[in-house]
N, C-alpha and C positions, 0 to 999 in steps of 0.2 A: 447457221453454222457459226461457231465461235470464231472471232477474228484471229485467234491464236493458231488456227488450223489453216494452212494454205495447201491447195492442191496444184501440182504441176503435172500435167499429162504429157509424157514423153513416150511416143510410140505406143507400146502395149502396156506400159506400167504406169501406175499412179504413185507418185512419190509424195509423201506427206512430211511436212515439217511442223513441229509443234513448239510454240513458245511456252515458257513456264510462267504461270501466273500465280498470283497469291491466292491460296485457298479461300474460298467463300462458301456460304451456304448455298447448296445447289437448288435450283428451282427446276420445275418439270422440263423446260426446254433444254436445260443444260445436259440432261441425261438421255436425250433422244439420239437414236442412231441416224447417221447421215447415209442415205443410199446414193451410191454413184453408179450411173449407167452411161458411160461416155457415148456421145453421139456418133463417134467414128468406129464404134464396135457394134456388133450384132445386139439388138434389143432382146434381152433374155426374158423380160416380164411376161410374154404370152406363155412361156414355159414354166412359169412359177418361181423364178429366182432373180437375183440382182447380181450384177457384175462384182461389186465390191460394197462394203459397209465400213464406215468410219465409226469407231467406238469413242464416246466422249471422254475427254481427259479426266482422270480421277475416278472413273467407274469401276466398280468391283465386277469381276467376271466369274460366272459359274459354268461348269461343264456338266452336262447331263449325259449319262451313260446311254448307250444304244437301247432304245425302246422297241420291243417287238410287238407283235399282234396278240399277245396272251391277254385274256380277260382277267378279272380279279381272282378267279379260281385257278388260274394257270392253264385254262383251256385255250386251245389254238385251232382256229378254223383252217381247212385246207384250201380255202378260197383266197386268192391274192388280194382282191379288193377288200374283203372283210378284214384281213390282217392289216392292210394299210390304214383303213379307217380306225381300227382299234389302236394301232400304234400311235397314231396322231392324237387319239383320246388320251392314251397313256402319257405321251409327251406333254399334252396341255396340263394334265394332273401334276406331272413333275414341275412344270414351269410355275403353276399356281402354288405348289408347295414351297417354292422359293419366294413367294410373294411378288412374283413377276407376272407379266402379261405377254402374249405372243409378239407384240411389237417391240419387245426387248430382246428378241432372238436375233443375234448377228449372223450366225453361221449354222447350217445344217450339213451333215454328211449322212447320205442315205446309202443303204446297201440292198441290192435287189438280186435275188437268186435267179439265174438264167434270164437276165434282162433282155427284152426286145422292145421294139417300138410300140407294140400293142399295149404295153403297160403304162406308157406315158400319160395317157388321158386320166387313168386312175390317179397316178402320182400328181399330176397338175391340178386336177380338181380338188384333191384333199389339201394340197398346199394353199390354194387360193381360198378355200373355205376357212382354213385356220388363220391365215396371215393377211387376207385381203390385199391391200396395196402396199403394206410394209413387208415386202418380200425379202427374206434374208439372202445372203450369199449362200450358195448351195453346191455341193459336189455329189454326183451320183456314181457309185462304184458297183459295176456288175461283179457278182461273186458266184462261184460254183455252189457254195453251201454256207449256212451260218452256224451258230452255236449248237442248235439242235436241228435234226433233220426236217421236221415239219415247217420250221420257220422259212418264210419267203421274202420277208422284208424287215429292215431295222433302221431306225433314224436316231442319230445323236445330235445334240445342240450345244452351242455356245451362247449363253445368255448373259446380258448386261444387267446388273442389279444397281438400284439406287443406294 
């Protein structure tokens, strides 16, 4: 982590202060996300996410719209697990189209129709398959329905570009 970034943990909040430095040519380590999972909070990594992610100073940010489980023809399976797998394949394609990799994803927001605990294993296994140990911050939002009736899952992302 850059010496310009200092973390101060106060209660439940992470407060960051950033010093302004002279712009230089970025190297690979300058553009890495810093994952923060404070020891005094619940460890979220078994569930496939991180508590917080620090974006490097000077990085460009891209926002990927919600990706559902439609295949390239617009077909949509009625099976939740199939939709989740396809949605993450679609997200990976969008990330790659930006010239980025999954380890550059800082934040995910996922929407699950009629969410219940039985769906967590499908969600967690897909997250871990795509992101490995570079787990982004994540929010799961249970919803009654999505844009079209057969959709059961949607994922949007915030990606850091070099």
